[in-house]
N, C-alpha and C positions, 0 to 999 in steps of 0.2 A: 510440963507442958504450955507449951507459947502460945499467949492472945489467937496470933495469926492461924494457927495449924488449930486451936479448939473453931474458931469461926467456921474452917474448912470445911471440919465434921461436919461440923453443923447446918453447912448447907446441903453438904454432899450428900448428908440425911434426908433434905427437904428436898432435894430431888427426885428418892428415893420413892422416900414419899407420896410424892404426886405425879410419881409414874404409875404404882402401884394403884393410888386412888385412881388414874384415867383407865387404869385395865380393868380394875373394880369394876368402876363405871360403865364401860363400853359391853362387860358381858351382865351388865343387868339392863342392858335396854333392848340388850339382844335377847335375855329373855324374856321379858316385858311385849318385844314386839313376835315374839313366835307366839307368846301367847293369847296377842290381842284378840278378841274377837272378832273386826273388819276383817280379819284375815282369809283369803278362800281354805277351806276344809283341804283335809288331805285323801286325795282319791288311792284308795287299796283295791285299786286293780288287780287283775291275774286271775288266772286258775281257782276253783273251789279246793278245798285244801278232797285230798282223795275218799274221804267218807261221803262227802257230798253225793248223792245222788245222781248220778247224767242226767239231765235234762231237769235240772232244780234252777228257777227263774232268782234271780238276785232281785232282794226287796229291802225297801228304806223304813216303810209302814207295811205295820196291817195293823188290824183288830177284826178282828172276830168271835165268836160265841158268846152265852150267857151265863153269867152264874150263878143266875135266881132262875134259871130253866128247873121243869122239872126231873124226875130221872126219865120221864117217858118222853119229853125232845131236846136230851144234852146232846145231839146231832154231834154239839163239836167238843165233849167232856172227852180227858183228856185220855187216851190208852197206855201210852206210856213216855215217858222223861225219862232218858239217859245221855250219858256224856261218852265219846267211841271218838278217839284220837283227839281231842281237844276240841270236841263239835259237841254244841248242846244239840239234842233231838226231842221236840215236844210232839207228840202224836195222837192225831185226833182222828176218827172215823173217815174224815173227808180231807184232811191234810197233816203233810208234815212241814216242821219246820225246822230247819238248820242252822243254829249262829254258834259262832267261834266261841270259843269259850274257856278256857282252863278246865278242865275236869275236878281240878283241887277245888275249885267253888262249887262245887254240885251241893244240895242241903243231903241232908242227911237220906239215910233209905225211908226212917218214921215220914218225914213229911213226906217226902215223893209216893208214898203212900196214901196218904193224905190226900193230896189234889187228883189220885187217880179217883179216887172213893164218887165223884160228882161232876157236876158243870162247870166249867170252868170258862172264862175270858182270857180269850192272849190276844197283847197288845205291844207293838214296838215301836219306837218314837227313835227319832232321831237321836244322836248324840249334841247335834249344835243346829243354829236356825237356817242352816245351808241346807240339812238334810242329808250332810257327810260325816266321814268321819274324821273326826280329830285325835287319833292313834291308832295302831293297828289291834287295840287292843279295846276301844273307845266308838264304835260306829253309830250303839245307839243304846238303846233301856230296852229289856224284854219284861213283858209281865205277863203274870199269872196269876188269875182273880179268881179265887171261890169264895160263894159266900159264907160256907162253912168252914173253913181255914182259915183265910184272908188271902195276904200277895205276895206273893213273891217278887224279887226283882232283881235282874242282870244285867250288867254291866258289858256289851256282847259287842266282835268286833262283825264284822260281814254276817249276811245274813240272806238264806235259802230258802222258796219255800216246790214244797211239789205238792201237786193235788193229785188227788185219786181218782 
């Protein structure tokens, strides 16, 4: 092969490398921009899933219950924790919290039963500092705290509350 032909291949290879590098850099820059904390969070408006009762109010934050309350004062103790059609339901005598969660992320029945045996505190906090969703499955963190069992944490989508 002639030296001219070798130089031409080397120049062609360099051009392809430069193009590939530019594409990779562009993709990386888009990725970092999409994940930038200063970007507004995504709003996942729209109707709730069918399993959420009519009249349920959308919520971004909530905190209620006392995990240290005596059983006599455990008005916000959990009476049910279930998942139906990818919606987690935490029920107390006063209210129900419904939150989007794939049912395969639910804890075992044994763990659920342990949380139903006493008082609990339920807390929902936003997934980001603007109070909005960062993806369809990450609008908030839902915590269930029990003094005797510990704390469960769920990354949930949108959430609603029904007051009884």
